[in-house]
N, C-alpha and C positions, 0 to 999 in steps of 0.2 A: 172383820176383814178376812183374812185367811191366816191363820195362826201366827203368832210371833213369840216373844219370850217374857221374861222378867218375873217370874214366880210371885210368891206371896208378898205383897207390899202393903198390907192393910194399915199397920200402925203408922207408917211414914206419912200418910195423908193428913192425920190430925183432924179428920172430919168430925169427930165426936163433938168437939167444941163448937164447930160451925153449925151443927145440925140443930141442937136443941129439940124442942117439940116439933112434930110435923105440922106445919102451918097449913091452913086452908089456902087453896090456890086463889090468887087474885091477879089481875093484870098489872104489870109493872110499867108505869108511864116513863120510866127512865131507860127503857131498852131503846137504844138508838136504831134508826132505820138501817137496813142492810145496804150494801153498795148498789149502785145502779146495775153493775154486772151480775151481782147475785140476784137481784130482783128480776132481771131479764131472764135469768135461768130458772126462775120459779123457786128460789131458795128463800127460806125465812129463818129467823133466829128461833131456836127451839123454845126459848123462854117465853115467846109470845103465845105458845101453845100450852106449855107446861111451866107456869110461872114459878113453881117451887122446885124446879129441876136443879140438881147439883151438877155443876159443870167442872169436870176435872180432865181436861184435854191433855192426855199424856204426851202427845207429840208436840205440845207447846212448851215442854220442859225437856230436860235430859233424862227424866225418869221413864225411859222406854227402851225397847230392845236394841236400838241403834246406839244409845248413849249420847245421841246428838239431838239438839232441839231442831225439829223439822218444821214447826209452825211458828209464826211470830207470837210473842208473849201475850198479845191482845187478841189472839185467835178466838173466834166465836163458834159455837155449835150450830152449824147451819144444816138444815135438812130440806129436802124437796117438799113442796106444799102437799103432795100426795100422801106424805107420811103423817101429816098433822092430825087428821081425825083418829087414826090408830094410836098415836102416841098420847093423845088426850084421853082416850078410853083407857089405855093401860095405866096412865098416871092416876086417873080417877079411881080405878079398881084398887090399886096399891095403896092409895091414900086412905081408903077406908080401913086398911089393916095397919095404919100408922107407919107406912113405908113410902119412900120416895125413890125416883129414878136418878141414878148417877150416870152421867154421860162421859164415856172415855174417848169416844171418837164419833164423828158425824161425817159431814162432807170432807173429802180428802182430795186435794188437787192431784192431777195426773203425775206431775213431776215428783211429788212426794212418794207416790206408789213406786215410781221408777227407782228412787233412792232406796226404798225398803227392800226391793227385790235384789238390788245390788249387794245389800248386806246379807240377805238370806235368799240365795237364788234357788229355792226349792219350792215349786208350785204346790206341794203338799202342805206347806206352812205359810207361804206368802203368795197372794194372788199375782200371777205373772201379768205385767202390764200388756195390754193389747192395743188394738187400733181404735177401740171404742171405749166410752165411759160406761161402767157398770157399777153396781153396788155403791160403795163409799164414793167412788169417783163421780157418780151421778147424783150424790146426795140422797140416795134411796136406801141406805143401810146405816145402822147405828150400832155401836158397842156400848152396852149398858150393864149396870149391876144395880143392887138394891142397897138402901141405907135406911136406918131407923134412928130413933133418938139416941141410941148408944153408939152409932157409927156404922161402918160398912157391915152388911150381913155376910156371914161366912158361907162362901160358895165352894170352898175346897181348893181353889187356886186363885192366884191373882190374875191380872190382865196379861195377855200375850204370854201364856205359859206353854212352852214346848214340851208337853207331856201328854200321855193318854188321858190323864185326869181332866184335861180341859175339854174333852169331848162332851157334847151337850148331855148325853145320856150315860156318861161314865158311871160305873159302880165300883170298880176296883180302886181302892185308895180314896174313895169319896164316901163319907159317912152318910147314914140315913138322913140325918138332919140337913146336911149339905145338899143331898139329892132333893129333899123336900123344898129347900130354899130355891134351888134352880127351877124346880117344877112350878113354884109359885110365880116366879118371874116369867117363865114361859107362858103360863096360863093367862097372866095379865096381858102380855104382849099379843098372844094369840087371840084374846078377846077383841083386840083392836085390829085383827087381820094381819099382824106382823109375824113372820115365820122365823124360827131359830135355824141357824146354820148348824148342822149336826157336828161339825168339827170344832165348834167353839160355843160354849154355853152363853157367852156374852154378846154374840153377834146375831142381829135380827135384820131381816130384809123386809122392805116395804113393797108396795105394789110395783111390779115392773122392774125390780132391782136387777134381774138377770138380762134384761133387754139392752142390747148395745145402742149407745147414743153418741152423738158428737161430744168431744171433751168440753167441759165447762171452763170458760175463761173467766173465772170468778175468784177473787181472793178469799181467804178464810177469815179476814178481819174486816 
């Protein structure tokens, strides 16, 4: 997105128990169809592309920089279909290393972006809502990290961290191992044609993410 807050929250997720061994990807017949509005907007459930994805939508909880639940509890990680090939490539690349993608945010409705900017009205940290949908609002950006059988991979900061350490190529305060972990995530995503936002190591843009489009009238659930 464009930066937010909440520092290191690795242990709170308890992902270690949920992960187990990294399983081979396989289609999940239990994934329900997306809404008519989402389908009309070209959105799909990311699990239909990355079946072993770990979905941890922070804005569907109070564990985010606003302290308020912004999405319904049953929110889904929806992405525009143009991101599908790249995300599949990235996930396949990481799976070979025993790692999986964790999705912190995907499609974000415009009204949620407005609320975020009201909390942090600084365009250096939170994207200022405009007259068109771009990035998350268009379903063409994702916020992701890595996990393995032990839990979340150490990236040096948590999600939405308001510090220079969250810069994609930060070195000050970011260990060599943490830099290598970020580079591995970038490499896999870039193999799928997805580009990192330099201000946030976790934010990746898909094709046409910066192009202004009409707002999507689609729910996140």
